[in-house]
MITORZA-761527 format. One line per 2 residues: their letters; for each residue x, y, z of C-alpha. Coordinates in nm, 2 decimals. Layout:
a> X/Y/Z; ...
***
This chain:
ma> 3.49/1.44/-1.05; 3.28/1.30/-0.75
rs> 3.40/1.44/-0.41; 3.54/1.18/-0.17
ns> 3.48/1.15/0.19; 3.72/1.08/0.46
ag> 3.69/0.68/0.39; 3.78/0.75/0.02
lp> 3.43/0.67/-0.09; 3.25/0.90/-0.37
et> 2.99/1.12/-0.22; 2.75/0.98/-0.49
gk> 2.81/0.62/-0.36; 2.78/0.73/0.00
ar> 2.45/0.90/-0.08; 2.31/0.61/-0.28
ke> 2.39/0.37/0.01; 2.22/0.60/0.25
gr> 1.91/0.61/0.02; 1.92/0.27/0.02
lw> 1.94/0.23/0.39; 1.64/0.48/0.41
el> 1.43/0.26/0.17; 1.50/-0.07/0.37
al> 1.41/0.11/0.70; 1.08/0.23/0.57
lf> 0.99/-0.08/0.40; 1.04/-0.31/0.70
lk> 0.90/-0.07/0.95; 0.59/-0.10/0.74
lg> 0.62/-0.48/0.70; 0.69/-0.49/1.10
mt> 0.36/-0.31/1.17; 0.15/-0.49/0.92
ay> 0.28/-0.83/0.85; 0.04/-1.05/1.03
gg> -0.02/-1.43/0.98; 0.31/-1.59/1.06
pa> 0.63/-1.67/0.85; 0.44/-1.79/0.54
ah> 0.25/-1.47/0.54; 0.56/-1.26/0.59
va> 0.74/-1.43/0.32; 0.46/-1.35/0.08
mm> 0.45/-0.99/0.17; 0.82/-0.94/0.13
ed> 0.80/-1.14/-0.21; 0.53/-0.88/-0.31
ev> 0.75/-0.58/-0.22; 1.11/-0.66/-0.31
vr> 1.02/-0.89/-0.63; 0.72/-0.75/-0.77
rr> 0.69/-0.39/-0.68; 1.04/-0.29/-0.61
gw> 1.25/-0.52/-0.85; 1.53/-0.55/-0.58
ls> 1.56/-0.91/-0.66; 1.45/-1.17/-0.92
rd> 1.23/-1.45/-0.81; 1.51/-1.69/-0.85
ef> 1.73/-1.49/-0.61; 1.45/-1.44/-0.37
ld> 1.41/-1.82/-0.38; 1.77/-1.89/-0.30
ll> 1.75/-1.66/-0.01; 1.44/-1.83/0.12
ga> 1.60/-2.16/0.07; 1.91/-2.06/0.29
tn> 1.69/-1.93/0.57; 1.53/-2.28/0.59
li> 1.87/-2.45/0.65; 1.97/-2.26/0.94
pg> 1.78/-2.22/1.28; 1.60/-1.91/1.40
pn> 1.31/-1.70/1.30; 1.28/-1.78/0.89
st> 1.10/-1.44/0.80; 1.33/-1.23/1.02
el> 1.63/-1.40/0.88; 1.49/-1.34/0.51
ai> 1.44/-0.96/0.60; 1.84/-0.96/0.70
hi> 1.94/-1.15/0.39; 1.74/-0.90/0.17
gh> 1.89/-0.60/0.36; 2.24/-0.74/0.30
rr> 2.18/-0.79/-0.09; 2.03/-0.43/-0.09
ag> 2.30/-0.24/0.11; 2.57/-0.48/0.26
wa> 2.61/-0.53/0.65; 2.46/-0.21/0.74
gs> 2.17/-0.31/0.52; 2.14/-0.64/0.73
lv> 2.11/-0.46/1.06; 1.87/-0.20/0.92
ag> 1.62/-0.44/0.78; 1.63/-0.71/1.06
nc> 1.61/-0.43/1.34; 1.31/-0.24/1.17
fi> 1.13/-0.56/1.11; 1.17/-0.67/1.47
lp> 1.13/-0.34/1.67; 0.76/-0.25/1.57
aa> 0.63/-0.59/1.67; 0.84/-0.60/1.99
av> 0.70/-0.25/2.08; 0.34/-0.38/2.01
vg> 0.41/-0.71/2.21; 0.57/-0.50/2.50
tl> 0.27/-0.28/2.52; 0.04/-0.55/2.55
aw> 0.25/-0.73/2.80; 0.23/-0.42/3.00
ay> -0.15/-0.42/2.97; -0.15/-0.79/3.07
vr> 0.05/-0.75/3.38; -0.13/-0.43/3.48
yg> -0.49/-0.57/3.42; -0.45/-0.93/3.42
sl> -0.58/-1.01/3.05; -0.53/-0.95/2.69
pq> -0.73/-0.69/2.49; -0.99/-0.83/2.25
sn> -0.86/-0.92/1.93; -1.10/-1.17/1.77
av> -1.26/-0.90/1.55; -0.95/-0.80/1.39
ly> -0.82/-1.16/1.33; -1.17/-1.23/1.18
gv> -1.11/-0.99/0.89; -0.72/-1.03/0.85
kp> -0.69/-1.41/0.83; -0.90/-1.43/0.50
vi> -0.67/-1.15/0.37; -0.35/-1.34/0.47
ia> -0.47/-1.65/0.26; -0.50/-1.44/-0.02
vv> -0.16/-1.31/0.01; 0.01/-1.62/0.06
aq> -0.17/-1.80/-0.22; -0.07/-1.53/-0.45
al> 0.29/-1.54/-0.35; 0.30/-1.92/-0.38
wg> 0.16/-1.90/-0.75; 0.45/-1.65/-0.84
lg> 0.73/-1.82/-0.66; 0.58/-2.17/-0.77
ra> 0.65/-2.09/-1.13; 1.01/-1.98/-1.04
al> 1.10/-2.27/-0.83; 0.93/-2.56/-1.00
kt> 1.13/-2.53/-1.32; 1.14/-2.89/-1.43
ks> 0.89/-3.19/-1.39; 1.14/-3.35/-1.13
la> 1.13/-3.03/-0.93; 0.74/-3.04/-0.94
lv> 0.75/-3.39/-0.84; 0.98/-3.31/-0.53
ga> 0.72/-3.03/-0.44; 0.44/-3.27/-0.45
ag> 0.62/-3.53/-0.24; 0.70/-3.25/0.00
iv> 0.33/-3.17/0.03; 0.23/-3.54/0.10
ls> 0.51/-3.60/0.34; 0.43/-3.27/0.53
ll> 0.05/-3.39/0.54; 0.17/-3.72/0.68
gv> 0.35/-3.52/0.97; 0.71/-3.58/0.87
ne> 0.95/-3.33/1.03; 1.02/-3.02/0.83
lv> 1.39/-3.06/0.83; 1.36/-3.43/0.71
il> 1.15/-3.28/0.42; 1.38/-2.99/0.34
fg> 1.72/-3.21/0.35; 1.57/-3.50/0.20
ag> 1.44/-3.28/-0.11; 1.78/-3.12/-0.15
aa> 1.96/-3.46/-0.12; 1.72/-3.64/-0.37
tc> 1.77/-3.32/-0.61; 2.15/-3.31/-0.55
la> 2.19/-3.70/-0.63; 1.98/-3.69/-0.94
rw> 2.19/-3.40/-1.08; 2.50/-3.57/-0.98
lv> 2.42/-3.88/-1.17; 2.31/-3.69/-1.48
dw> 2.64/-3.47/-1.47; 2.88/-3.76/-1.35
kg> 3.20/-3.65/-1.52; 3.39/-3.42/-1.30
ka> 3.08/-3.26/-1.14; 3.11/-3.45/-0.81
rs> 3.37/-3.23/-0.67; 3.17/-2.94/-0.70
ff> 2.95/-3.04/-0.44; 3.22/-2.98/-0.17
sf> 3.16/-2.60/-0.22; 2.85/-2.66/-0.02
ah> 3.05/-2.84/0.26; 3.14/-2.50/0.40
sa> 2.80/-2.47/0.56; 2.89/-2.76/0.80
pl> 3.02/-2.51/1.06; 2.67/-2.38/1.10
tf> 2.53/-2.69/1.24; 2.83/-2.70/1.50
fa> 2.75/-2.35/1.59; 2.38/-2.41/1.61
qa> 2.47/-2.70/1.87; 2.72/-2.48/2.05
gv> 2.45/-2.24/2.14; 2.27/-2.51/2.35
va> 2.34/-2.37/2.69; 2.16/-2.48/3.01
ap> 1.99/-2.19/3.23; 1.99/-2.26/3.61
as> 1.66/-2.29/3.78; 1.67/-1.97/3.96
fg> 1.53/-1.67/3.77; 1.77/-1.38/3.67
lw> 1.83/-1.17/3.36; 2.14/-1.35/3.27
pl> 1.97/-1.70/3.26; 1.67/-1.53/3.09
fl> 1.92/-1.42/2.80; 2.10/-1.77/2.78
ff> 1.77/-1.93/2.77; 1.65/-1.72/2.47
lk> 2.00/-1.72/2.32; 1.96/-2.12/2.31
vg> 1.60/-2.13/2.16; 1.71/-1.87/1.87
sv> 2.03/-2.09/1.81; 1.87/-2.42/1.79
lf> 1.50/-2.40/1.69; 1.38/-2.50/1.35
gs> 1.01/-2.51/1.26; 0.71/-2.32/1.34
gy> 0.57/-2.12/1.64; 0.41/-2.47/1.75
vl> 0.78/-2.60/1.81; 0.84/-2.30/1.99
la> 0.57/-2.36/2.23; 0.73/-2.69/2.28
fl> 1.06/-2.54/2.37; 0.90/-2.30/2.62
ra> 0.65/-2.54/2.77; 0.94/-2.79/2.84
dl> 1.20/-2.54/3.02; 0.99/-2.23/3.14
ve> 0.67/-2.44/3.27; 0.77/-2.80/3.35
rw> 1.13/-2.76/3.45; 1.19/-2.43/3.61
hw> 0.85/-2.33/3.68; 0.89/-1.97/3.59
lt> 0.56/-1.95/3.40; 0.22/-2.11/3.46
es> 0.06/-2.30/3.16; -0.19/-2.03/3.13
ql> 0.07/-1.74/3.10; 0.26/-1.95/2.84
ld> -0.06/-1.98/2.64; -0.13/-1.63/2.66
ai> 0.22/-1.55/2.54; 0.18/-1.76/2.25
av> -0.15/-1.59/2.14; 0.00/-1.27/2.16
gq> 0.29/-1.37/1.94; 0.02/-1.50/1.68
it> -0.22/-1.20/1.69; 0.04/-0.92/1.64
pg> 0.23/-0.83/1.33; 0.59/-0.91/1.27
pv> 0.78/-1.23/1.39; 0.62/-1.47/1.61
ft> 0.92/-1.50/1.81; 0.84/-1.17/1.97
ta> 0.67/-1.42/2.21; 0.99/-1.38/2.39
tf> 0.94/-1.01/2.44; 0.62/-1.08/2.64
ig> 0.76/-1.36/2.84; 1.06/-1.11/2.92
yv> 0.81/-0.85/3.03; 0.60/-1.09/3.26
lg> 0.92/-1.22/3.42; 1.14/-0.93/3.42
gy> 0.97/-0.59/3.34; 1.09/-0.37/3.06
rg> 1.47/-0.50/3.14; 1.34/-0.87/3.09
av> 1.16/-0.77/2.78; 1.48/-0.63/2.63
va> 1.69/-0.91/2.75; 1.45/-1.17/2.59
tv> 1.42/-1.02/2.26; 1.79/-0.95/2.21
gi> 1.87/-1.32/2.32; 1.63/-1.49/2.10
fl> 1.70/-1.26/1.78; 2.08/-1.23/1.81
pa> 2.16/-1.57/1.65; 1.97/-1.50/1.33
fv> 2.20/-1.20/1.27; 2.50/-1.43/1.32
fv> 2.37/-1.73/1.11; 2.30/-1.49/0.81
av> 2.63/-1.32/0.84; 2.80/-1.65/0.83
sg> 2.58/-1.81/0.56; 2.49/-1.54/0.36
pl> 2.82/-1.52/0.14; 2.77/-1.90/0.08
vp> 2.46/-1.86/-0.10; 2.61/-1.73/-0.46
ri> 2.88/-2.00/-0.40; 2.61/-2.25/-0.36
rr> 2.43/-2.16/-0.68; 2.74/-2.13/-0.89
si> 2.83/-2.50/-0.80; 2.62/-2.73/-1.02
va> 2.54/-3.00/-0.78; 2.50/-2.77/-0.47
ga> 2.26/-2.54/-0.67; 2.06/-2.85/-0.75
fl> 2.04/-2.90/-0.37; 1.92/-2.56/-0.30
dg> 1.66/-2.61/-0.60; 1.53/-2.91/-0.41
vn> 1.50/-2.73/-0.07; 1.33/-2.43/-0.26
sa> 1.06/-2.67/-0.38; 1.01/-2.82/-0.04
sl> 1.00/-2.49/0.10; 0.71/-2.40/-0.11
sl> 0.55/-2.73/-0.03; 0.54/-2.64/0.34
ma> 0.41/-2.30/0.27; 0.13/-2.47/0.08
vv> 0.06/-2.71/0.36; 0.06/-2.43/0.61
tc> -0.17/-2.21/0.40; -0.43/-2.52/0.39
yl> -0.44/-2.54/0.75; -0.47/-2.17/0.79
gr> -0.74/-2.17/0.54; -0.95/-2.42/0.73
aa> -0.94/-2.18/1.04; -0.99/-1.86/0.86
li> -1.25/-1.94/0.60; -1.54/-2.00/0.82
dp> -1.84/-1.82/0.67; -1.96/-1.63/0.35
vt> -1.80/-1.30/0.48; -1.46/-1.42/0.54
ia> -1.46/-1.62/0.20; -1.58/-1.30/0.02
lm> -1.27/-1.12/0.18; -1.03/-1.38/0.05
va> -1.18/-1.35/-0.32; -1.18/-0.98/-0.31
sm> -0.82/-0.97/-0.18; -0.71/-1.22/-0.46
il> -0.87/-1.01/-0.73; -0.71/-0.69/-0.56
lm> -0.38/-0.87/-0.56; -0.37/-1.02/-0.89
ry> -0.57/-0.79/-1.13; -0.50/-0.45/-0.96
rv> -0.15/-0.53/-0.76; -0.27/-0.35/-0.48
ns> -0.02/-0.35/-0.20; -0.06/-0.64/0.05
aw> -0.04/-0.38/0.36; -0.31/-0.19/0.26
lv> -0.52/-0.53/0.23; -0.42/-0.63/0.58
lg> -0.54/-0.29/0.74; -0.86/-0.31/0.53
ga> -0.93/-0.67/0.65; -0.89/-0.54/1.02
la> -1.13/-0.28/0.97; -1.38/-0.51/0.77
gl> -1.34/-0.75/1.07; -1.41/-0.46/1.33
fa> -1.71/-0.35/1.13; -1.85/-0.71/1.11
sl> -1.80/-0.73/1.49; -2.03/-0.42/1.54
lk> -2.30/-0.56/1.30; -2.34/-0.87/1.51
***
Protein backbone atom coordinates (compact mmCIF):
# COMPACT_ATOMS: atom_id res chain seq x y z
CA UNK A 1 0.00 0.00 0.00
CA UNK A 2 1.39 3.42 -1.00
CA UNK A 3 2.29 5.76 1.86
CA UNK A 4 0.34 9.01 2.18
CA UNK A 5 1.66 12.47 2.88
CA UNK A 6 0.12 15.04 5.24
CA UNK A 7 -2.38 16.08 2.57
CA UNK A 8 -3.59 12.51 2.18
CA UNK A 9 -2.15 12.08 -1.32
CA UNK A 10 -0.30 8.86 -2.17
CA UNK A 11 3.46 9.40 -2.34
CA UNK A 12 3.50 7.79 -5.79
CA UNK A 13 1.01 10.38 -7.04
CA UNK A 14 2.98 13.18 -5.44
CA UNK A 15 6.20 11.96 -7.02
CA UNK A 16 4.50 11.65 -10.40
CA UNK A 17 3.24 15.23 -10.20
CA UNK A 18 6.66 16.52 -9.15
CA UNK A 19 8.18 14.66 -12.09
CA UNK A 20 5.71 16.29 -14.45
CA UNK A 21 6.48 19.72 -13.01
CA UNK A 22 10.19 19.15 -13.64
CA UNK A 23 9.42 18.05 -17.19
CA UNK A 24 7.39 21.21 -17.77
CA UNK A 25 10.08 23.41 -16.24
CA UNK A 26 12.86 21.94 -18.38
CA UNK A 27 10.82 22.06 -21.59
CA UNK A 28 9.60 25.64 -21.24
CA UNK A 29 12.95 26.93 -20.01
CA UNK A 30 14.41 25.49 -23.20
CA UNK A 31 11.67 27.04 -25.33
CA UNK A 32 12.04 30.35 -23.51
CA UNK A 33 15.71 30.39 -24.53
CA UNK A 34 15.34 29.14 -28.11
CA UNK A 35 11.82 30.06 -29.36
CA UNK A 36 12.61 32.82 -31.86
CA UNK A 37 10.27 34.15 -34.51
CA UNK A 38 7.12 35.35 -32.77
CA UNK A 39 3.89 33.58 -31.74
CA UNK A 40 3.47 31.49 -34.90
CA UNK A 41 6.94 30.00 -34.46
CA UNK A 42 6.38 29.47 -30.73
CA UNK A 43 3.16 27.56 -31.43
CA UNK A 44 4.99 25.43 -34.00
CA UNK A 45 7.78 24.57 -31.56
CA UNK A 46 5.31 23.72 -28.79
CA UNK A 47 3.38 21.45 -31.15
CA UNK A 48 6.61 19.70 -32.08
CA UNK A 49 7.50 19.13 -28.42
CA UNK A 50 4.19 18.26 -26.75
CA UNK A 51 2.36 16.51 -29.61
CA UNK A 52 4.95 14.90 -31.88
CA UNK A 53 7.76 14.16 -29.43
CA UNK A 54 6.23 13.68 -26.01
CA UNK A 55 2.62 12.78 -26.84
CA UNK A 56 1.26 14.84 -23.93
CA UNK A 57 -1.62 16.06 -26.11
CA UNK A 58 -3.29 14.85 -29.28
CA UNK A 59 -3.35 17.23 -32.24
CA UNK A 60 -7.06 17.83 -31.68
CA UNK A 61 -6.49 18.71 -28.01
CA UNK A 62 -3.61 21.01 -28.97
CA UNK A 63 -5.80 22.75 -31.56
CA UNK A 64 -8.57 23.27 -29.02
CA UNK A 65 -6.15 24.99 -26.64
CA UNK A 66 -4.75 27.07 -29.50
CA UNK A 67 -8.26 28.13 -30.49
CA UNK A 68 -9.05 29.04 -26.87
CA UNK A 69 -6.00 31.33 -26.66
CA UNK A 70 -7.18 33.18 -29.75
CA UNK A 71 -10.48 34.03 -28.06
CA UNK A 72 -8.93 35.85 -25.08
CA UNK A 73 -6.64 38.90 -24.91
CA UNK A 74 -2.94 38.70 -24.18
CA UNK A 75 0.16 36.93 -25.53
CA UNK A 76 -1.15 33.82 -27.30
CA UNK A 77 1.98 31.68 -27.12
CA UNK A 78 2.39 32.38 -23.39
CA UNK A 79 -1.26 31.51 -22.79
CA UNK A 80 -0.78 28.30 -24.77
CA UNK A 81 2.18 27.42 -22.53
CA UNK A 82 0.01 28.03 -19.45
CA UNK A 83 -2.79 25.86 -20.90
CA UNK A 84 -0.33 23.03 -21.62
CA UNK A 85 1.05 23.26 -18.10
CA UNK A 86 -2.45 23.00 -16.65
CA UNK A 87 -3.31 19.97 -18.79
CA UNK A 88 -0.07 18.28 -17.72
CA UNK A 89 0.09 19.08 -13.99
CA UNK A 90 -2.87 21.19 -12.88
CA UNK A 91 -2.63 24.73 -11.55
CA UNK A 92 0.95 24.25 -10.37
CA UNK A 93 1.80 23.19 -13.92
CA UNK A 94 0.23 26.39 -15.25
CA UNK A 95 2.48 28.53 -13.08
CA UNK A 96 5.59 26.50 -13.84
CA UNK A 97 5.09 26.39 -17.62
CA UNK A 98 4.11 30.05 -17.95
CA UNK A 99 6.89 31.42 -15.77
CA UNK A 100 9.57 29.18 -17.25
CA UNK A 101 8.60 30.37 -20.74
CA UNK A 102 8.60 34.05 -19.73
CA UNK A 103 11.62 34.32 -17.40
CA UNK A 104 14.49 33.39 -19.79
CA UNK A 105 13.23 35.89 -22.36
CA UNK A 106 12.74 38.57 -19.70
CA UNK A 107 16.30 37.97 -18.44
CA UNK A 108 17.76 38.30 -21.95
CA UNK A 109 15.74 41.43 -22.68
CA UNK A 110 16.65 42.91 -19.31
CA UNK A 111 20.34 42.35 -20.05
CA UNK A 112 19.99 44.05 -23.43
CA UNK A 113 18.13 46.93 -21.77
CA UNK A 114 21.02 47.34 -19.31
CA UNK A 115 23.49 47.46 -22.23
CA UNK A 116 21.21 49.90 -24.05
CA UNK A 117 21.02 52.30 -21.11
CA UNK A 118 24.75 51.98 -20.40
CA UNK A 119 26.09 52.22 -23.95
CA UNK A 120 23.24 53.89 -25.82
CA UNK A 121 22.82 51.26 -28.56
CA UNK A 122 21.85 47.63 -29.16
CA UNK A 123 24.34 44.82 -29.78
CA UNK A 124 24.52 43.72 -33.40
CA UNK A 125 22.03 40.94 -34.13
CA UNK A 126 21.61 40.94 -37.91
CA UNK A 127 23.94 37.96 -38.40
CA UNK A 128 21.99 35.79 -35.94
CA UNK A 129 18.64 36.74 -37.45
CA UNK A 130 19.94 36.05 -40.96
CA UNK A 131 20.38 32.38 -40.10
CA UNK A 132 17.50 31.94 -37.66
CA UNK A 133 14.67 33.33 -39.83
CA UNK A 134 14.83 30.65 -42.57
CA UNK A 135 14.79 27.93 -39.91
CA UNK A 136 11.72 29.51 -38.31
CA UNK A 137 9.93 29.42 -41.68
CA UNK A 138 10.60 25.68 -41.90
CA UNK A 139 9.44 25.05 -38.32
CA UNK A 140 6.17 26.93 -38.83
CA UNK A 141 5.52 25.30 -42.22
CA UNK A 142 6.01 21.84 -40.73
CA UNK A 143 3.60 22.65 -37.87
CA UNK A 144 1.02 24.04 -40.28
CA UNK A 145 1.14 20.82 -42.28
CA UNK A 146 0.53 18.65 -39.22
CA UNK A 147 -2.05 20.87 -37.55
CA UNK A 148 -3.84 21.51 -40.85
CA UNK A 149 -4.51 17.80 -41.36
CA UNK A 150 -6.10 17.66 -37.89
CA UNK A 151 -8.05 20.93 -38.08
CA UNK A 152 -9.39 20.84 -41.64
CA UNK A 153 -11.40 17.68 -41.11
CA UNK A 154 -14.13 18.47 -43.62
CA UNK A 155 -14.50 20.33 -46.89
CA UNK A 156 -16.48 23.06 -45.13
CA UNK A 157 -13.68 23.64 -42.61
CA UNK A 158 -11.14 23.74 -45.44
CA UNK A 159 -13.34 26.37 -47.11
CA UNK A 160 -13.43 28.36 -43.86
CA UNK A 161 -9.64 28.18 -43.70
CA UNK A 162 -9.28 29.37 -47.29
CA UNK A 163 -11.68 32.26 -46.64
CA UNK A 164 -9.64 33.19 -43.57
CA UNK A 165 -6.48 33.44 -45.68
CA UNK A 166 -8.21 35.66 -48.26
CA UNK A 167 -9.69 37.97 -45.62
CA UNK A 168 -6.37 38.24 -43.79
CA UNK A 169 -4.59 39.17 -47.01
CA UNK A 170 -7.26 41.82 -47.57
CA UNK A 171 -6.42 43.35 -44.19
CA UNK A 172 -9.50 42.29 -42.24
CA UNK A 173 -9.00 42.42 -38.46
CA UNK A 174 -7.87 39.15 -36.87
CA UNK A 175 -10.72 39.13 -34.36
CA UNK A 176 -13.32 39.58 -37.09
CA UNK A 177 -11.85 36.61 -38.96
CA UNK A 178 -11.70 34.37 -35.86
CA UNK A 179 -15.18 35.10 -34.55
CA UNK A 180 -16.65 35.19 -38.06
CA UNK A 181 -15.22 31.74 -38.82
CA UNK A 182 -16.52 30.40 -35.53
CA UNK A 183 -19.97 31.90 -36.03
CA UNK A 184 -20.25 30.63 -39.62
CA UNK A 185 -19.24 27.08 -38.68
CA UNK A 186 -21.50 27.19 -35.62
CA UNK A 187 -24.48 28.34 -37.69
CA UNK A 188 -23.90 25.63 -40.28
CA UNK A 189 -23.79 22.94 -37.58
CA UNK A 190 -26.84 24.40 -35.90
CA UNK A 191 -28.82 24.22 -39.13
CA UNK A 192 -27.73 20.63 -39.75
CA UNK A 193 -28.53 19.50 -36.19
CA UNK A 194 -31.69 21.57 -35.77
CA UNK A 195 -33.68 19.31 -33.48
CA UNK A 196 -32.86 19.90 -29.85
CA UNK A 197 -29.30 20.99 -30.53
CA UNK A 198 -29.74 24.73 -30.21
CA UNK A 199 -29.75 24.66 -26.43
CA UNK A 200 -26.21 23.18 -26.37
CA UNK A 201 -24.88 26.48 -27.63
CA UNK A 202 -25.61 28.13 -24.30
CA UNK A 203 -22.83 26.19 -22.57
CA UNK A 204 -20.51 28.41 -24.58
CA UNK A 205 -22.11 31.57 -23.24
CA UNK A 206 -20.20 31.18 -19.98
CA UNK A 207 -17.21 32.72 -21.74
CA UNK A 208 -19.01 36.08 -21.93
CA UNK A 209 -17.62 37.26 -18.56
CA UNK A 210 -14.16 37.12 -20.14
CA UNK A 211 -15.05 40.04 -22.40
CA UNK A 212 -16.35 42.04 -19.45
CA UNK A 213 -13.22 41.25 -17.45
CA UNK A 214 -11.03 42.35 -20.35
CA UNK A 215 -12.85 45.66 -20.59
CA UNK A 216 -12.59 46.11 -16.82
CA UNK A 217 -8.83 45.96 -17.27
CA UNK A 218 -8.85 49.24 -19.20
CA UNK A 219 -7.37 51.53 -16.58
CA UNK A 220 -6.11 55.01 -17.19
CA UNK A 221 -2.54 55.78 -16.12
CA UNK A 222 -1.68 59.35 -15.15
CA UNK A 223 0.78 61.33 -17.25
CA UNK A 224 3.43 61.58 -14.49
CA UNK A 225 5.75 58.59 -14.42
CA UNK A 226 5.87 56.20 -11.48
CA UNK A 227 6.10 52.46 -10.86
CA UNK A 228 2.39 52.16 -10.02
CA UNK A 229 1.23 54.01 -13.19
CA UNK A 230 3.72 51.87 -15.16
CA UNK A 231 2.19 48.70 -13.70
CA UNK A 232 -1.37 49.88 -14.42
CA UNK A 233 -0.51 50.75 -18.01
CA UNK A 234 0.97 47.35 -18.81
CA UNK A 235 -1.82 45.61 -16.89
CA UNK A 236 -4.24 47.40 -19.24
CA UNK A 237 -2.28 46.35 -22.32
CA UNK A 238 -2.14 42.72 -21.21
CA UNK A 239 -5.87 42.76 -20.44
CA UNK A 240 -7.22 44.13 -23.73
CA UNK A 241 -4.66 43.50 -26.47
CA UNK A 242 -5.58 41.09 -29.23
CA UNK A 243 -3.36 40.57 -32.25
CA UNK A 244 0.31 40.70 -33.16
CA UNK A 245 3.33 42.62 -31.98
CA UNK A 246 2.41 45.34 -34.49
CA UNK A 247 -0.81 45.91 -32.56
CA UNK A 248 1.31 46.14 -29.40
CA UNK A 249 3.40 48.82 -31.13
CA UNK A 250 0.25 50.88 -31.77
CA UNK A 251 -0.79 50.67 -28.10
CA UNK A 252 2.66 51.64 -26.85
CA UNK A 253 3.11 54.51 -29.27
CA UNK A 254 -0.30 56.06 -28.56
CA UNK A 255 0.25 56.31 -24.80
CA UNK A 256 3.98 56.19 -24.04
CA UNK A 257 5.15 58.42 -26.89
CA UNK A 258 2.29 60.65 -28.03
CA UNK A 259 0.17 61.08 -24.91
CA UNK A 260 2.53 60.91 -21.93
CA UNK A 261 5.95 61.44 -23.58
CA UNK A 262 7.62 58.84 -21.39
CA UNK A 263 9.57 57.51 -24.39
CA UNK A 264 10.92 58.95 -27.62
CA UNK A 265 9.97 57.44 -30.98
CA UNK A 266 13.50 56.07 -31.34
CA UNK A 267 13.43 54.39 -27.91
CA UNK A 268 10.10 52.74 -28.71
CA UNK A 269 11.38 51.34 -32.03
CA UNK A 270 14.48 50.00 -30.25
CA UNK A 271 12.22 48.35 -27.65
CA UNK A 272 10.10 46.69 -30.35
CA UNK A 273 13.27 45.52 -32.15
CA UNK A 274 14.54 43.85 -28.97
CA UNK A 275 11.22 42.05 -28.55
CA UNK A 276 11.50 40.72 -32.11
CA UNK A 277 15.16 39.58 -32.02
CA UNK A 278 15.11 37.82 -28.66
CA UNK A 279 13.62 34.37 -27.93
CA UNK A 280 10.38 33.85 -26.06
CA UNK A 281 7.29 36.07 -25.86
CA UNK A 282 7.33 39.30 -27.89
CA UNK A 283 5.56 40.95 -24.95
CA UNK A 284 8.91 41.06 -23.11
CA UNK A 285 9.20 44.37 -24.94
CA UNK A 286 7.59 45.58 -21.70
CA UNK A 287 10.67 44.43 -19.77
CA UNK A 288 12.90 46.60 -21.95
CA UNK A 289 10.65 49.65 -21.62
CA UNK A 290 10.33 49.16 -17.87
CA UNK A 291 14.11 49.07 -17.45
CA UNK A 292 14.65 52.14 -19.62
CA UNK A 293 12.06 54.07 -17.59
CA UNK A 294 12.63 52.74 -14.08
CA UNK A 295 15.69 50.50 -13.86
CA UNK A 296 15.43 46.90 -12.67
CA UNK A 297 12.35 47.66 -10.55
CA UNK A 298 10.63 49.15 -13.56
CA UNK A 299 11.53 46.04 -15.60
CA UNK A 300 9.97 43.74 -13.00
CA UNK A 301 6.84 45.87 -12.60
CA UNK A 302 6.24 46.16 -16.36
CA UNK A 303 6.83 42.42 -16.92
CA UNK A 304 4.45 41.37 -14.16
CA UNK A 305 1.83 43.86 -15.34
CA UNK A 306 1.70 42.73 -18.96
CA UNK A 307 1.78 38.97 -18.27
CA UNK A 308 -0.42 38.74 -15.17
CA UNK A 309 -3.73 38.93 -17.12
CA UNK A 310 -2.67 35.91 -19.21
CA UNK A 311 -2.60 33.69 -16.12
CA UNK A 312 -5.99 35.04 -14.99
CA UNK A 313 -7.65 34.60 -18.40
CA UNK A 314 -6.37 31.03 -18.77
CA UNK A 315 -7.52 30.18 -15.24
CA UNK A 316 -11.02 31.43 -16.10
CA UNK A 317 -11.27 30.03 -19.62
CA UNK A 318 -9.31 26.78 -19.26
CA UNK A 319 -12.07 24.74 -17.57
CA UNK A 320 -14.51 25.84 -20.29
CA UNK A 321 -12.56 24.24 -23.16
CA UNK A 322 -13.68 20.62 -22.47
CA UNK A 323 -17.27 21.81 -21.98
CA UNK A 324 -17.16 23.67 -25.27
CA UNK A 325 -15.85 20.58 -27.05
CA UNK A 326 -18.62 18.40 -25.58
CA UNK A 327 -21.27 20.79 -26.88
CA UNK A 328 -22.11 20.02 -30.50
CA UNK A 329 -22.78 23.58 -31.60
CA UNK A 330 -20.13 25.25 -29.42
CA UNK A 331 -17.65 22.60 -30.54
CA UNK A 332 -18.40 23.62 -34.11
CA UNK A 333 -17.61 27.23 -33.14
CA UNK A 334 -14.22 26.09 -31.84
CA UNK A 335 -13.60 24.09 -35.05
CA UNK A 336 -14.16 27.27 -37.05
CA UNK A 337 -11.84 29.28 -34.81
CA UNK A 338 -9.16 26.57 -35.13
CA UNK A 339 -9.36 26.70 -38.93
CA UNK A 340 -9.13 30.49 -38.94
CA UNK A 341 -6.20 30.40 -36.49
CA UNK A 342 -4.24 28.28 -38.94
CA UNK A 343 -5.18 30.71 -41.71
CA UNK A 344 -3.66 33.57 -39.75
CA UNK A 345 -0.53 31.50 -39.08
CA UNK A 346 -0.23 30.74 -42.79
CA UNK A 347 -0.46 34.41 -43.78
CA UNK A 348 2.09 35.42 -41.14
CA UNK A 349 4.41 32.70 -42.45
CA UNK A 350 4.13 34.08 -45.99
CA UNK A 351 5.07 37.57 -44.82
CA UNK A 352 7.95 36.22 -42.75
CA UNK A 353 9.11 34.16 -45.70
CA UNK A 354 9.33 37.22 -47.95
CA UNK A 355 11.60 38.89 -45.40
CA UNK A 356 13.65 35.80 -44.51
CA UNK A 357 14.32 34.06 -47.84
CA UNK A 358 16.45 36.71 -49.49
CA UNK A 359 19.25 34.73 -51.18
CA UNK A 360 20.37 31.16 -52.05
CA UNK A 361 21.93 30.64 -48.60
CA UNK A 362 18.71 31.37 -46.70
CA UNK A 363 16.67 29.24 -49.12
CA UNK A 364 19.13 26.37 -48.62
CA UNK A 365 18.85 26.75 -44.83
CA UNK A 366 15.05 26.53 -45.04
CA UNK A 367 15.10 23.47 -47.31
CA UNK A 368 17.68 21.70 -45.13
CA UNK A 369 15.63 22.48 -42.02
CA UNK A 370 12.46 21.10 -43.63
CA UNK A 371 14.25 17.85 -44.51
CA UNK A 372 15.67 17.50 -41.01
CA UNK A 373 12.27 18.16 -39.47
CA UNK A 374 10.11 16.02 -41.74
CA UNK A 375 12.47 13.13 -42.48
CA UNK A 376 14.70 12.88 -39.41
CA UNK A 377 12.50 14.62 -36.79
CA UNK A 378 15.37 16.74 -35.48
CA UNK A 379 14.39 18.87 -32.49
CA UNK A 380 13.43 22.38 -33.63
CA UNK A 381 15.45 24.01 -30.82
CA UNK A 382 18.67 22.49 -32.21
CA UNK A 383 17.75 23.73 -35.68
CA UNK A 384 17.28 27.28 -34.37
CA UNK A 385 20.68 27.20 -32.67
CA UNK A 386 22.21 25.76 -35.83
CA UNK A 387 20.65 28.54 -37.88
CA UNK A 388 22.10 31.16 -35.54
CA UNK A 389 25.58 29.65 -35.89
CA UNK A 390 25.19 29.46 -39.67
CA UNK A 391 24.24 33.14 -39.74
CA UNK A 392 27.29 34.11 -37.69
CA UNK A 393 29.54 31.98 -39.91
CA UNK A 394 28.08 33.53 -43.08
CA UNK A 395 28.71 37.03 -41.71
CA UNK A 396 32.39 36.17 -41.16
CA UNK A 397 32.77 35.09 -44.77
CA UNK A 398 31.38 38.35 -46.15
